[in-house]
N, C-alpha and C positions, 0 to 999 in steps of 0.2 A: 392594524397596528395597535399596539398597546404600550403602556409604560414599561420600563425595564423591571424585571423580576429579579430580586437579589436573594440568593440563598446563602445562609451563613453556616450551615452544617453540611452542605452538599446534598446529593440525592441518593436515595436508597438503592443499593445494588440490585439489579433485576427489575426495577421499576420501569414500566413501559415508557414513561416520560423521559427517562435517561436516554433511551435509544432514539426517540424522536428528536430531542434536543441535539444529541450528538450528530445525527444524520443531517440536520439543518446546518450545523456548523461545518460539517465535512463537505456538504454540497457547496456552501459558500467558499470554502477553502479551495476546492477543485476548480470552481469557476474563476475565482480571483487569481489562481495560479496561472491562468492563461492557457490551460491545456484544452485542446479540442476534445469535446465529449461525445460527439456523434461519430458513427462509423466504427470500424474494427481495426485491429492492428494490421490487417491486410492493406489498408488504405492510408495509414498514417504511421508515424515513427514511434509514438508513445501512446499507451492506453492505460487508464486507471480502471481497475475492477474493484468495486466497493460493495461490501455487504456487512450490515450491522456495524461492528467496530473493527472490521478488517479491511485493509487496502492492499491490493496487489498492483504493482506497477510493471507493465509489460513494455519492453523497449527493444528496438532493433540493434542498439549498441550500448556499451557501457557509458559512453559520453552522454547519450540521450537519457539514459537511466539516471545518471548523476544530475543532469540539468533538471529533469522532472522532479526528482527527490528534493533538491535544494529549493526549488520554487515552491513546492508543496510544504516543505518544512518552514520556510519563511512566512508564508501566508497563514499556515496553521498555528505557528507560534504567536502571531498577532491576535489570534482568536483564543489562545490559551491551550491549544492542542499540542501534545508532545509526542516524541518518538520513543517507543520502548525498545531499546537496543537489544535486550535479551530475547525478545520475542520476534525480532525482525531477522529474516533469513534471506539468502541470495541463492538463486538457482540459474544456471545457464543451460540451454538445451543444445549448445554446440560444444562438443568436446574440444579441449585445448590442452596441449602439452604443458603450457605454462599456467594452467589454472591454479589460482591461489586458494587457500583454505578459507579466505575471508575477502570481503569487498569493503574498502575503506572510503568513506566520504567524511571530510573534515576530521573530527576526532572520534567518529563512530566507526566501529568495526562490525560488519555483518557477516555471520558465519555462512559459508557456502554449504549447501545441502545437495544430496543426490535426488531427493524427492520430497514432496509435501502434499497435503490434502487440501483441496479448495472446493468448498461446497459439496463434500462427499466424493469428489473425484480425485484420484491419485495422479499427480503431475510429476514426471521424472525427467532426468537429463536426456534420455533416449527418445522422448516423445512416444513411449510405448504404453498403451492403455490396457494391455492384457492382464497385468497384475490387478488393476482396479476392477476389471470385469470379473475376475475370479473371486 
């Protein structure tokens, strides 16, 4: 434990200390949000996948996704972390005739996408990994 470190100009982009401090804050936010962090989505309703400054929330339903998001947003806000609405996307792997082009939580609208890349792997609505393998 040490005394608080106050930065008045912020930290330099790409500085290794930035990622360490962010990951410490993110770990605290996930723990304080009350989400179970052990196991996989096969054994629970919500799972957080975090790497560097990216977070993926995997959930079995929209209601569970919304609850996890709001909990993480609340705790993250207390730590000074915020949501970048423009970079946040929504993907469902179950086709729906009523699928909207966005997912709304509070005053935030998240664009629905057909695929995205996570840690170099292509994830898509069909759970088809052949495009990523090619």
